[in-house]
C-alpha positions in Angstrom: -56.4 56.8 177.3 -59.5 58.0 175.7 -60.4 56.4 172.5 -60.0 58.1 169.4 -62.6 60.4 168.1 -64.0 58.7 165.0 -63.9 61.3 162.1 -65.7 61.9 158.8 -62.9 60.5 157.0 -62.9 57.4 159.2 -66.5 56.9 158.0 -66.0 57.4 154.5 -63.3 55.0 154.4 -65.7 52.4 155.7 -67.9 53.4 153.0 -65.1 52.9 150.5 -64.1 49.4 151.9 -68.0 48.3 151.9 -68.5 49.6 148.0 -65.2 47.8 147.3 -66.4 44.5 148.9 -69.8 44.8 147.0 -68.2 45.3 143.8 -66.3 41.9 144.4 -62.6 43.5 144.3 -59.8 43.3 146.8 -58.1 46.1 147.8 -55.1 45.5 145.7 -57.4 44.7 142.5 -59.1 48.2 143.3 -55.6 49.9 143.4 -54.6 48.4 140.3 -58.0 49.5 138.8 -57.2 53.1 139.7 -53.5 52.9 139.0 -52.3 53.6 142.7 -50.3 51.8 145.2 -52.2 49.3 147.4 -50.8 51.1 150.4 -52.8 54.5 149.2 -56.1 52.4 148.9 -55.4 50.8 152.2 -54.9 54.2 154.2 -57.8 55.7 152.4 -60.3 52.6 153.6 -58.4 53.1 157.3 -58.9 56.9 157.5 -55.0 57.5 157.4 -54.8 59.5 154.1 -57.2 62.3 152.9 -57.5 61.6 149.0 -58.2 64.4 146.7 -61.8 65.0 145.2 -60.6 63.9 141.8 -59.6 60.4 143.5 -62.8 60.3 145.1 -64.6 60.7 141.9 -62.4 58.0 140.4 -63.4 55.7 143.0 -67.1 56.4 142.1 -66.3 55.4 138.5 -64.4 52.6 139.2 -66.8 51.0 141.7 -70.1 52.1 139.8 -71.5 54.1 142.9 -73.2 56.9 140.7 -71.4 59.5 142.6 -72.4 58.3 146.3 -68.5 58.6 147.6 -68.1 61.9 146.2 -71.2 63.2 147.8 -70.6 62.0 151.0 -67.1 63.1 150.8 -68.1 66.8 150.1 -70.8 66.7 152.8 -69.0 65.5 155.5 -65.3 65.1 155.0 -64.5 68.1 153.3 -66.0 70.4 156.3 -63.4 68.9 158.4 -60.4 69.7 156.0 -58.6 73.2 156.4 -59.4 74.9 153.1 -55.6 75.2 151.9 -55.5 71.5 152.0 -58.9 71.2 149.9 -57.3 73.1 147.4 -54.5 72.6 144.8 -51.8 71.9 147.7 -52.9 68.7 148.8 -53.2 67.1 145.4 -49.8 68.6 144.7 -48.0 67.4 147.6 -49.7 63.8 147.2 -48.6 63.5 143.5 -45.2 65.3 143.4 -41.9 63.4 142.2 -40.1 66.2 144.5 -40.6 68.1 147.4 -38.5 71.2 148.6 -39.1 72.6 151.8 -37.3 75.4 154.1 -38.2 76.0 157.8 -36.4 78.1 160.2 -38.3 77.6 163.2 -39.7 74.4 163.4 -38.7 70.9 162.0 -40.8 70.4 158.8 -44.1 69.0 159.3 -43.3 65.9 157.3 -40.8 64.9 159.2 -42.3 65.6 162.7 -43.3 63.2 165.2 -46.7 63.3 166.8 -45.3 64.6 170.1 -43.4 67.2 168.6 -46.1 68.0 166.2 -48.6 68.5 169.3 -46.3 70.7 171.0 -46.0 72.8 168.0 -49.8 73.2 167.3 -50.5 73.8 171.0 -48.5 76.9 170.6 -51.1 78.3 168.4 -52.7 80.4 171.1 -54.5 83.0 168.9 -57.1 80.5 167.3 -59.2 77.7 168.4 -58.2 74.6 167.0 -58.8 70.7 167.8 -55.2 69.6 168.7 -56.0 66.3 168.3 -57.3 66.5 164.6 -54.6 68.7 163.3 -51.9 66.1 164.7 -53.8 63.4 163.2 -53.8 65.3 159.7 -50.2 66.4 160.0 -49.1 62.9 160.8 -51.5 61.3 157.7 -50.0 63.7 155.2 -46.4 61.7 156.2 -47.8 58.5 154.5 -46.4 59.9 150.9 -43.0 59.1 152.3 -43.9 55.4 152.6 -45.5 54.8 149.4 -44.1 52.4 146.9 -42.9 55.1 144.9 -42.0 58.2 147.3 -41.1 61.5 146.1 -37.5 62.9 146.4 -37.6 65.2 149.4 -35.0 67.9 150.1 -35.3 69.8 153.6 -33.4 72.8 154.5 -33.6 73.9 158.1 -31.8 76.4 160.2 -29.4 75.1 163.1 -31.8 77.0 165.8 -34.2 74.8 164.6 -32.4 71.7 166.4 -31.8 73.7 169.5 -35.2 75.3 170.2 -36.7 73.1 172.9 -40.1 72.8 171.7 -42.3 70.4 173.9 -39.3 69.9 176.4 -36.2 67.9 176.4 -37.6 64.5 176.1 -39.8 65.6 173.0 -37.0 67.4 171.2 -34.7 64.5 171.8 -37.1 62.0 170.4 -37.6 64.2 167.3 -34.2 64.7 166.6 -33.6 60.9 166.5 -36.4 60.3 164.3 -35.2 63.4 162.0 -31.7 61.5 162.0 -33.3 58.4 160.9 -35.4 59.7 158.1 -32.3 61.9 156.8 -30.6 58.5 156.0 -33.4 57.3 153.8 -32.5 57.3 150.1 -35.0 59.7 149.0 -34.8 62.3 151.6 -32.1 64.8 152.1 -31.6 67.3 155.1 -29.5 70.5 154.9 -28.9 72.7 157.8 -27.8 76.0 157.6 -25.3 76.7 160.2 -25.5 78.9 163.3 -23.7 82.1 162.7 -24.8 82.5 159.2 -25.5 86.1 158.1 -29.1 87.1 158.0 -30.9 85.6 155.2 -34.4 86.4 153.5 -36.9 83.8 153.5 -39.8 82.4 155.0 -41.2 78.9 155.6 -42.2 77.5 152.3 -42.6 74.2 150.2 -42.3 73.6 146.6 -43.9 70.6 144.6 -42.8 69.5 141.5 -44.8 66.9 139.3 -44.9 66.4 135.6 -43.0 69.4 134.7 -45.4 71.7 136.8 -44.1 73.7 140.0 -46.5 74.6 142.8 -45.4 76.5 146.0 -47.2 77.0 149.6 -46.0 79.8 151.5 -46.5 79.2 155.4 -47.9 82.5 156.9 -48.8 83.2 160.4 -52.7 82.6 159.4 -52.7 80.3 156.7 -51.1 78.5 154.0 -50.8 80.4 150.6 -50.6 78.4 147.3 -48.9 79.7 144.6 -49.2 78.8 141.1 -48.3 81.7 138.6 -44.9 80.4 137.2 -43.1 83.8 137.7 -44.0 83.7 141.4 -43.0 80.0 141.6 -39.7 80.9 139.9 -39.0 83.5 142.3 -39.6 81.5 145.2 -37.0 78.9 143.6 -34.3 81.4 143.5 -34.8 82.2 147.2 -34.5 78.3 147.6 -31.4 78.3 145.6 -29.9 81.2 148.0 -30.6 79.4 150.9 -29.5 76.1 149.8 -25.9 77.5 148.8 -25.7 78.4 152.5 -26.6 75.1 154.2 -24.0 72.4 154.9 -23.5 69.3 152.9 -26.1 66.6 153.6 -23.1 64.5 155.5 -22.2 67.7 157.6 -25.7 68.1 158.5 -26.3 64.6 159.2 -23.3 64.8 161.6 -24.5 67.8 163.2 -28.1 66.4 163.9 -26.4 63.6 165.2 -24.4 65.4 167.7 -27.2 67.8 168.7 -29.4 65.0 169.7 -26.8 63.4 171.4 -26.3 66.9 173.7 -30.4 66.7 174.4 -30.0 63.1 175.6 -27.4 63.8 177.9 
């Protein structure tokens, strides 16, 4: 297997680690100074999680690096990140205390396995993408689920998602086993809209709630669209409530996921 290509984020993470060491701070001490979880700082340093630019600027202030980390980040890291994630959404998702996500075609990105994510991304035949890099970024986003204080997450999917053989039988089987395990976490709820449900309106979307503010992200054919106007977010929220009423209970959904996973394992 070829070694993982080093990214600008990997290199920036090393610069952060060097600056922290030069300041005489351990990772935990630095995390306390920023009022973030030690795991977050570790993921920044290891290139596993992309900080928001506001976080980078706070790092400069805490380490007295005269803006060096921010300049490095903006020059080298930002061009590697899709525009939608450099804007409000990435920060909203990373700091949210609740995330609501609806998908009708695929398993939600925050719950995807690397193999499943790769299979999904490889189907994007209409634009040139660095598959390895997009997979890495997608898995990196999942780090918020392992934080010391993770957001409450509610995912609604259509039953057909469980039966669509993306990546083949082995990949989907592994994905459903992972989905079943994640759905048993205290902060993760997965609800399934049963097959045979009458037509209902809705496109893939996410809603992030943080400190009384709600922001939505619509997943279009070309790119994500961040929605911040309260009236528009409220409209998406009403669509969410309509879909949630159609979905089975968490226990019924969990049982269905387990049953379908066993079908794919047979």
